[in-house]
C-alpha positions in Angstrom: -3.3 -14.8 15.6 -6.9 -13.6 15.8 -9.5 -14.3 13.2 -12.4 -12.5 11.4 -14.8 -14.8 9.6 -17.5 -14.0 7.0 -19.5 -17.2 6.2 -22.3 -17.9 3.9 -22.1 -14.8 1.7 -24.5 -15.5 -1.1 -23.8 -13.9 -4.5 -25.3 -14.5 -8.0 -22.5 -14.8 -10.6 -21.9 -16.0 -14.1 -18.8 -18.3 -13.6 -18.3 -21.6 -15.3 -16.9 -23.4 -18.3 -20.3 -24.2 -19.8 -22.1 -21.7 -21.9 -25.4 -21.9 -19.9 -23.5 -21.1 -16.7 -22.1 -17.9 -18.3 -25.5 -17.0 -19.8 -27.9 -17.7 -17.0 -25.6 -17.5 -14.0 -26.1 -19.2 -10.6 -25.8 -18.7 -6.9 -22.3 -18.9 -5.3 -21.6 -19.0 -1.5 -18.4 -17.5 -0.2 -16.6 -18.0 3.1 -13.7 -15.7 4.1 -11.4 -16.2 7.1 -8.8 -13.5 7.9 -6.0 -14.0 10.4 -5.1 -10.6 11.8 -3.9 -9.1 15.0 -7.0 -7.6 16.7 -5.3 -6.6 20.0 -5.3 -2.9 19.1 -9.0 -2.9 17.9 -10.0 -4.8 21.1 -8.4 -2.1 23.2 -9.5 1.0 21.2 -13.0 0.0 20.1 -12.2 1.9 16.9 -13.2 0.6 13.5 -10.0 2.1 12.0 -8.0 -0.5 14.0 -9.5 -3.5 12.4 -10.6 -4.9 9.0 -14.0 -3.4 8.2 -15.9 -6.6 7.4 -18.9 -4.6 6.0 -16.7 -3.0 3.3 -14.9 -6.3 2.7 -18.3 -8.1 2.3 -19.4 -5.6 -0.3 -16.1 -5.9 -2.2 -16.3 -9.7 -2.2 -19.9 -9.5 -3.5 -18.7 -7.2 -6.3 -15.9 -9.6 -7.2 -18.2 -12.6 -7.4 -20.9 -10.8 -9.2 -18.4 -9.2 -11.5 -16.5 -10.4 -14.6 -17.0 -14.1 -15.4 -14.3 -16.7 -14.9 -14.2 -20.2 -16.1 -13.0 -21.6 -12.8 -14.1 -20.9 -9.2 -10.4 -21.2 -8.4 -10.0 -17.9 -10.3 -12.9 -16.3 -8.4 -11.4 -17.4 -5.1 -8.0 -16.0 -6.2 -9.5 -12.6 -6.9 -11.1 -12.6 -3.4 -7.8 -13.6 -1.8 -6.0 -10.7 -3.6 -8.6 -8.3 -2.3 -8.2 -9.5 1.2 -4.4 -9.3 1.1 -4.7 -5.7 -0.1 -5.0 -4.8 3.6 -1.5 -5.0 5.1 -2.9 -6.0 8.5 -4.2 -9.3 7.0 -1.4 -11.9 7.6 -3.3 -14.9 6.2 -6.5 -15.5 4.4 -8.7 -18.5 3.6 -11.4 -18.2 0.9 -13.9 -20.9 0.0 -16.1 -20.5 -3.0 -19.1 -23.0 -3.0 -20.9 -23.8 -6.2 -24.1 -25.5 -5.0 -25.5 -25.9 -8.6 -22.3 -27.2 -10.2 -23.2 -29.3 -13.3 -22.0 -32.7 -12.4 -22.8 -36.2 -13.9 -23.6 -37.4 -10.4 -25.6 -36.2 -7.5 -23.6 -34.0 -5.1 -24.6 -31.3 -2.7 -22.0 -28.8 -4.0 -18.5 -28.3 -5.3 -16.2 -26.0 -3.3 -12.7 -24.7 -3.7 -10.6 -23.3 -0.9 -7.5 -21.2 -1.2 -5.3 -20.3 1.7 -2.6 -17.8 1.3 -0.3 -15.9 3.7 2.3 -13.1 3.6 5.2 -15.3 4.7 
């Protein structure tokens, strides 16, 4: 199966359990990997035969910048659902990175990855 990957999509959102996360917001970074058969698109050179990653990127940005969730697991789930709206997508992996996660220790980031398939 072929892959389309969008990595390092930076979006400002208001997700988190703590009040200040909801109030002030923070930067999130999203990676999306789609498994899709790209043979037709490779032959036709026609955007209609593939997943439009420009449109998908805009939709993911809207989801992450949209209504707050307590958990980044929920945010990742919303992105997964959007990706699977396209019937050509057989499998998707979404990672939501939270670089400024409030932790009691020093860490570079917290990230959650969801991987879902049609089968």
